[in-house]
N, C-alpha and C positions, 0 to 999 in steps of 0.2 A: 058568270064565267063561262067562256065558250068551251066545246068539247075539246078542241085542239089544246086549249090552255089547261084544261084539267088533265088530259092525257100527259103533258109534259110535265105538270106539277106532280102528279102521282108517280109518274114513270121515274122521274129524276130521284125522287124521294126512295122509291124502291130500289133502285140500283144503287145509291150511294150510301144509304142508311143500313138496312139490314140488321140482323142480330149478330154481334160479335161472336166469334167461335170458329172452330176448325171446320170439319166436314159439313156438318148441317146447314150452317151458314152458307157456305159455297153452293151446297145444293140449291138452297132456297134463292139466292142471289141469281143464280142461272135460270131458275125457273120464272123468276121475275123477268129477268132480260129478255127471254123467249116470248114472254106475254107482252111486253112493252114493245118490243120490236114489231109485233103485228099491228100496233096501233101509230107507230110513227108515220106521220103524214108523207106521202110521196112527193118528190120533187114537182114543181110545175111543169106544164107543157114546154117543150123545148130543151129540157134538160136530158141528156143521154146517159144512162147507166149500163155499162157493158161489163159482165163477169169475164175475168181471163185468168190464165195462169202465168204469174210472173216468174218464171224460172223455176216453178214448183211450189210457189207461194200464191195462194188463193188471193185474188184481188179484185178489184173493180174500178174500170175508167169511170170518172164523172166529167162531162165536158157540158158546158154552158153556150149559148149562141155567141157569146163574147170571148169564149176561150182562144187564145191565140195558139197556133199549132206548135210553136217552138217554145213556149213557156209551160213549165211543168212544175207540179207540186207531189210530193210523196206525203201522204197523210198516214200518221200513225195514232190509232184511236186510244183512248184511255179504258179505264175498267180494273186497274190494279193488277194487270197481267193475268187475270183469272176469268174476266168476262169481257163482252165486247165484240163487235163487228163493225164491218163496213156497212151493213144494213141497218144497224141500229143508229149509226151516225149520218145516215143519208139526208136528213133535214138540215145538217150542218155542212156536209161536204159540199153540196150543190151550192151554197151560199159563198163559200170559199172559193170555189173554183169560178164563180161568177165575179167575186170582188178582186181576186186576183188576175182575172182574165187569163186563165191557165187550164190545161188539161191535168185533172188530179187524179193520180192512182192512189186509192185507199187499200193498204194492205192488211190481210186478214192474218196476221202472225199468229203462231201456236200459242196457246194458252196453258197456263199452270193449273193444277198441279201434274197433269199428264205429261207437259213438256215445260219443265222448270228452266230457270237460267242456266245457259245463255241462248236458249231457244228463241225468244223473241228477238235478241239482238242479231242472231244468225239469219232469221228471216228478214228483219229489216235490211241486213246487208245483202241479201240474195234479191230482195225487191228492188233496192237501189242500183245495183249491178245490172239487173235485167232491164231497168229504165234507161240506163246509160247505153247498154247494148243495143236498145231499141232506137237510138238515134238521139236521145235527149242530150243537149249541150249542157254540161254541169253549171256553166255560166248563168244558164237560165232555168235552174232548178232550186226550188225551196223545199226543205222538209219542215213539216208542220206536225205538232203532235200535242194532245191535250192530257193533263194528268199524268198517269204512268206512260203514255205515249210521248209527253214532253220530255220525260227523262230518258225515254228510249231514243228520241231524237237525238240528244246530246251524246248518249252512249254510241250510236250509229257514227256520229262525226268523229268521236274519239277513236273508234276502231278504225274508221277509213283512214284517219291521219296516221295512226300508229302502223298499219300495215303498208300503207304507201302504195296499194294496187290501183286505188281508183281515186279519181280528183275528187276534192271536197265540192259540195254544192255552193252555190251563191249566198245562201242565207238560211237561217233557222228560226223558227217561230215556236215559242213554247207557251201553251196557255194552261195556267195553274199546275206547272209541272212538279212531279214527284221526284225529286232529285237525291233523296237522302232516306235508302232504306234502313240505314242505322237508326233512324227516328230520333235525332238529336237536336231538332229545330225548337226553340222555345215557344213558338206559336202552336205547337201541337197542345200545350196545355194553356197558354194565354188565350188562345182563341176557341177552346173547346166549347164553351156556352155560347158564342157568337156565331159560330159557323153552323148554318141552318141545315147543312146537307151531310158532310161527313162526319161520321161517328168515330171519334178518335181511338175509342176502344176496339173497334173492328179493324184498324189499320195494322197492328202487329201480326195477327193471324195471317192476312193477305200477304205481307212482306215475308213471312216465313214459307208461305205456300209457294212463292215464287222462287225464293232463295234455295229452298231444299237443302240446307246446310252451307251454301256458299256464304262467302265473306260478304257482310252487307256493305263493306267500303271497297269493294271492288269497283273500279272507275267504270265499268260496263254495266254493273248493276245501280250504282249510285254516282252519276256523274260528277256530284259535288266534290268526290275526293280525287277526281283525276285532274290533270295539268291540262287546260284548255288552250295552251299556246297554239297558235296558228288557226283556230277555228274561225268561220266565215262570221260576218255580222249577225248579231241576234235581236230578236224582239222577244220580251218576256212580259206577258200580262198576267196578273194575279189580282185577286180581290183583297181588300184590306182586312176583312174579318175571317179569312179562310185558315184552317188549321195548318196549310201548306204554304201559307205565306213565306215563311223562313226559307222554305226550299226553293223559292222564286229568287228571294233577295239575296241569299248567301250565294246562290248560282251566278247572280249578275255581279256580285262583287269578286268572284272568282275569275269572271271574264275579264273584268276591268283590271284587276291585277295583273293578268297575263297580257294586257294591252291589245285586248280584243275589243271590238266595236259592239257595244251593247246598249239597247235601249230598255230600260225598266219602267213599267206602268203599273202603278198600284191604283186599282180603281176603287173608289170609296163605296163601301157597304155591298160590294158585288159578292156573289155566292160563287162556290167552285165551278168553273167553267160555264160561267154565266152565258157564254156565246150559243149555248144550248137553247136559250130562251129568246132567239131572235124573233120569232113571230109575237113575242110579247113585250119585250123590253128594248127601248130605243138604245140603252146603253150596250146591249149585246149587238144591235146593228151597227153602232159607231165603232165598237172594237172590232168587229169583222172588217168594217171600211178601212180602219187603221191598218190592219194586216194587209189588206189588199195595197194600199198606198205603198207600205214598207217593202212588200215583196216585189212589186212593179219597179220601184227604185233600185232595188238591189240586182235585179235581174236585167236591167236595161243594159243592152250590149251594143255599143257603137263599132260598126265595121267601117273600115278604111279601105278605099280603092287604090 
């Protein structure tokens, strides 16, 4: 196994497994995240990474040689709302920017427990508003998120629609999304032994850490309990053996019931956010290519003279 393969394998296990429990577990996961971040491969030559302030939210532009100036992605990383950063995901975000052909804005939203719900939603909203204020056309913007970031992407759209201040983006893509912090999905128990990365026993403390007493069924914390009427077309990708499989499938059911356009893809035997293994797995590269095609189709704007 190559060094990069070993780094990704061990790094992902460190980040997603960890010992369940409150304070000590969080400290351990954060130490591991910092250690793994130093080992994540940098993007290849030609990829630009520019740290910026997106209206008060730390963020990073990721631009590839094929990124179109008028197509944009807002990327919301995973990590259970307690760990994660744009730098930690840099080996994925450049691939998405290239596949979509877009300028990608990766937001470093604030993390719990220092900043519990709804801080992440507030920061996602701020970053999206900044993106539009900077000249991005919402008809050519997609919001993409993985795991907790996938749930956050739907929460952002629900809040945008509810407040009515900002136009909705053209599309949303959720990778192995966490949409139910009430933890009612049957796959949490059914796939507990099959999921190679997520430890089901470690999920409740993380949810409690983020919620900090808030209602786990609040739509902005758990978009599964919101009314998705009027949301833009969605692509949801999830692995068949994930403990969060039902978070994805039930979210797709909610979208369909509200007459929203949704494509649900259940990838056989794929682990949680397998897209992170693009350097190793052809399935990850195919999934990213599928995301690129979907977003390009949804953000194609025809102008008439």
